[in-house]
N, C-alpha and C positions, 0 to 999 in steps of 0.2 A: 203573761203580760208583766212588764216591769213595775214594781211598786214604787210610789213616790218616796224620795229620800228626804229626810228632814235637814240635810246639810248641803244645800245646793251650792253655797259659796265655797265651802271646803272641797266639794267635788270638783268645781271649776278650777280652784287653785291647785289641787292635786294633778288634774289633767294638764294644767299649764306647766307645772314642774316637769312632768313626764315628757311633754312635748318639747320642752326647752333643753332637756338633757343632751340631745345631739348637738345643739348649738353651743351649750356651755362647754362640752368636751373639746370644742375647737377654739372658740373665741377666748377662752380663759387663758390659754398659754401662747397665743399669737405674739404678744409683746416680748415673750421670753425666748423667741427663736434664736436671737443672736447669742444670748447667754448659754443656751443649750448647745448651740453649735460649738462654742468654745469648750464647754464642759466635756462633750463627747468627742471633741477633736474631729469633727466632720464639717463639710461645707454646709451653708444654710439650706441649699437646695435638698440636701439629704434630710434635714429636719422637716422640710416641707413634705417629704414622703411619709412622715408619720400621720399627716392629715390624709394623704391618699389611701394608706392602709386602713385607717379608721373608717373612711367612706366605703371602702370595699367590703369591710366587715359589716357595716350597716346595710349595704345593698344585698349581700349574700344572706344574712341572717333573717331578713324580713320575708324572703321567699319561703322559708320553713316555718317561721313563727306565726305568720298569718293563718295558714291552713290549720296549724296546731291549735290556735285560739278558737277556731270554729269547732274543733273536736273536743278539746279539754276544757273549753270555757276561757274567758278572757284573763282571769286573775292568776291562775296557776303559772302559765308561761311568763307572765309579767313579773311575778314574785321571784321566779328562778333567774330571770334576766337581770333584775335589779341586784340580787345578791352577788351574782358573778361580776357585774359591773363594779360594785363596791370593792370586791376583792382585787380586781385588776387595778383599780385606781390606787389602792394602798401599795400594791406591788410596783406600780409605776413611780410612786414617790420614793421607793427604796432602791430601785435598780441603778447600777452604774454601767451597765452593758447596753450599748446601742442596739445590738441584736435583740436583746430582751425588750428594749423599748419598742422596737418595731413589732415584735410578736405580741406583746401585751396590748398595744394600741389596736391591733387587728382583733384580738379577742374582746377587748373592750367595746369595739364597734359591733361585733356579733351580739354581745349581751345588750348593748344599748338599743339595738334595733327593736327589741321587744317593747320598749317604751314608745317608740314612734308608731309602730303598726297598731298596737293595741289601743293606744289613746285615741287614734283616729277612728278605729272600729267602735269603741265605746261611745263616742259622740254620735255616730250614725245609729247605734243601738237605741240611744236615748232621745234623739231629736230628728226631725224630718224637714225636708224642703228648705224654705228660707230660714227657718229656725236653726237648722244645721249650719247654714252659711253664717248666721249671726254668731253662733257659738264658735265656729272656726275662726271668725274674725276676732272674737274676744280672746281666744287662745293665742292668736297671732299677736295681739297686743300684749298679752302677758308674756309670751315668748320673746317679744321685743325688748323686755326689760333685761333679758340675758345679754344681748350684744351691747347693751349700755353699761351694765355693771361689770360683766365678765372682763372686758379688755381693761377697764379702769383698775380692777383688782389685779389683773395680770401685770399692768404697768407698774403698780406699787410693789409687787412681789417678784419682778423680773430681774433679780440679782442672783449672783452665784450662791449666796447663802440662803436664799428664800424661795427660789423657783419651784422646789419640790412641794412646797405647801399648796401650790395650785392644784395638784392632783389630790391632795387631802381634801380640799374644798369640794372637788368633784364628788368624792366619796360621801361627804357630809350632805350635799344637796340630794344625791340619789338616795341616801338614807332617809331623808325627809319624805321623798316620793314613796319609798317602801312603807313608811309609817302610814301615809295617807292611803296607800293600797290596802293595807291590813285593817284599817279602821273605817274609813268613810266611803271608799269607792264602791259603787254598785257592781254587781256581778256581770251585768250586761247579758249578752246572749248566753243561754244555758249550754252546758256541755252535752254532747250526744250520750245516749244511754250506754253504748259500748265503750266509749272513750278510746277507740282505736282508729288510727289513721287509715283512711281509705285512699290509697295512692291513685286509684283510678278516678275517684271523685276529685282529688286534688288536681289531677291533670285536666279533667273536664272543666273544673272551676276556672283554671287559668286559661283554658281554651275558650271558654265562654267570654272571658274578659277581652282576650285578644281579638275575637271575632266581632265584638260589639263596637260599631263605628263611633258612637258618642264617647264611650269610655276611652278608646284609643286616642281620639282627638284631645280630650281634656287631660288625659294622663301625660301625653307628650308635651302639651303646653306647660303643665306644672313642672314636669321633670326638667325640661330645657330651661325654663325661667329660673328654677332653683339652681341650675348649673351656672347661670350668670352670677348669682350671688356667691357661689363657691369659688368661681374664678377670681372674684374680688377678694374673698377671704384668704385664699391661698397666695395670691400675687401681691396683696397690699403690704405685707411686712417688708418685702424687698423694695417695692416701688416707693413706699413712703419713707422708710428709714434709710435706705441706701442711696436712692436717686435724689430725693428731696430733703434728706438730712433731718428727718423728724426724729426727736428723741423717743425713747420707749414710753415715757409718761405722756408725751404729746400724742403718740400713736394711740394709746388707750383712750385718751379723751376724744380724739377725732373719730375713732371707730364707734364710740358711744354716740356721738352726735349723728353719725350716719344712721344708726339704729333708731334714733328719735324720728327720723323721716318715715321709717316703716311703720312705727307705732301711730304716728299722726295720720298716715294714709289709711291705716286700719280703722281709726276712729271715723274718718270721712266715709269709708266704705260702709260702715253701719248706717250712716245717713242715706247714702246713695241707694242702698238696697231697698229703701222704702219707695223709691220713685223709678228706678231703672231695673231692667233685667240683668241678671248676673253676667251673661255673655257680652252684653253691650259694655258694661263697666270694664270687663277684662280686655275687650278689643281696644278700647281707647287708651287704657293704661299701657298696653303693649306699643301702640302707636307713639305715645309720649316717650316711652323708653327708646324707641327707634330714633326719635329726634335728638334726645339728650345723649344717646350713644354716639351719634355723629358729631355732636358738639364736643364730646371728650376727645375724639380722634383729632378734631380740628385744633383744639387747645394744645395738644401734644405736638402736632405738626408745626404749629406756629410758635412753639416754645413759650406758651402763655404762662401766667403766674399760677402757682399752686392753689391759691385761693379760688380762682375761677374753676380750675379742674375739680376742686373739692365741692364747690357749689353744684356743678352739673352732675357730679357723681352722687351727691345727696339726692337730687331730684330723680335720677335714674333708679336708685335703689328704693326710694320711697314707693314707687309703683308696685313693688313686691307686696306691700301691705294690702293692695287690692287684688293682685293676680293670684297669689298663693291660696288664701282662704276660699276665694270664689271657685277656683278650679277644683280644689279639694272637695267642696260640697257637691259640685257638679258630677265629678267622676264617681263618687260613692253613691249618689242618688240614681245614677244610671244602671246600677247593678245591685239592688238591695238584697237579692237572694244569696250572694256570696261576698258579703262585706269584708270578711277577714281576708279572703284571697285577693279581692280587689284592692284593699288597703295595702296588703303585702306587696302586690305587684307594682303599684304606683310608688310606694316607698322605696322598693328595690330599684325601680327605674330611675327615680330621682337621685339616689345615692350612687347608682352605677354610672349615670351620666356625669355626676359630679366627680366620680373617680376618674372617668375618662378625660374630663376637662382638666383636672389637676395634673394628670399624667401628661396631657398635651402641653400644658403650661411649662412643665419641666423640660420637655423636648424643645419647645420654642424659645426657652430662656435665652435672651441675648443682651442682658444688662440694660434694657430699655423698658419703658412702660407699655410699648406697643402690644406685646403678647397678651397681657391682661385685658387691656381695653378692647382690642380687636376680638378676643374670644367672648367678652361680655356682649359686644354689639352683635356678633354672629349668632349668639344664643337667642337674642331678641328677634332677629330676622326669622330664624327657624321656628320659634314659638308662635309668632304671628302667622306664619305660613300654615302651621298646623291648625291653628284656630279657624282660619278662613277656609281651609280645605274641606270639601264636602259639607257645604252650608246646610244642606237638608238634614244632616245628622246632629246639628248643634243649635237648632232653632228653638230651644226651650226658653 
C-alpha cells in the first residue's frame, strides 16, 4: 500500500510538468517554423515533418516503456527517459544539419514518451474512480498552461539569432521535471522481484487491453480526439501565417488564447463531474465539436472573416478540456490490473494516430485551410462514432 506523501502540491506540479513535456516539445517552436525553414534551406512542410517524427517517437516509445514501468517500477524508466530528453534538447540547440534535426527529434520523442506514459500510470496508482478523473482534469489544466506560454515564448524567440534557445528551454523544463522525480514523486507501483521483462506477459497484457470492449472504445475516443488537436497544431502555422498573414508574435498570442479555452473547459469539467456521469459529459462535448467543426468549414467556404473562424476554432478546441481527461480516467479504470500496459497502449495509439494525421496533412497540403479543418472535423465524427458504438460496454 502506498504511503501518504507530505508534498501533494509538489507531486501534482511535477506530474503536470511531466504531462506537459510532450506539448511543450511541439508548441514551443511552432512560431519559429518559417525561420527554421530559411535556416535549414528547406520548405516549411519539411519543418512540419519534425513534428511528425517526434510524434512517431512518442508513439513507439510508449509501447516499450509502459510494460517496462510495470516490471522495473515507475521511476527508473522515467529518470532514464528524462536524461536522454535533456541531452537531445541540447543537441537540437547545437545542430546545423537538417538530417540530424530529424533524427534528434525522433529520439527526443522516444525519450519524452516516458513522461507521458508513466505520469498517467502514477495517477492511476495513487487515485481511483472520479478522484482520478478530477486529478486528470487538474493535470489537463496545468498542462494547458504550456500551450499558453510556450507559443508566446516561441513568438518572442522565433528569430534567426534566438530560435535555438527554444530547445534550451525544453532542456531546462525537463530538468525541473527530473528534479521533481528525484525528490518528491512517489514510487507508485513497486517493481517486480525479478525485474526481468516477461515478453509473454507483455503480449498477454496488450492482448487483454485490445479484447476489452470498454478500453477499446475509450482509447479510440481519446486517441482520435487528440488527433484533431494535432491536426490544428501542425496545420495552423501555415494556415495562420501564410493564408491569413498573421505575424509570428500574433500567432503565439492567438495560440495561447486557444489554449485558454481548454483550461476553462477543464475547470468547468471539475464542476460537471459532481452532477453528471463521465460518459455523458464526453458525449455532449463531442456533439458540440461536431457542430462547431461544421461551422469552421462553412466560414472557410463563405470566405468569412478570420475573427469568426478563430472564435469557432476556440470553441471547438475548448471541448478537449472535457474529452481528454474524462476518457483518460475511463480507459485506465477499465483495466486496473495492467495500468502500465494500458497507459502505454493508449498513449501510443494517441501519438500514432497524430503521426498518421500529420502525415495525411502533408499529403493533402494544397495551400488552403481545408485540409486542416476537414481533418479536425473528420476526427470528431470518428470519435463520436466510437463512443456511441456498443453502448452496453460504456454505460458506466
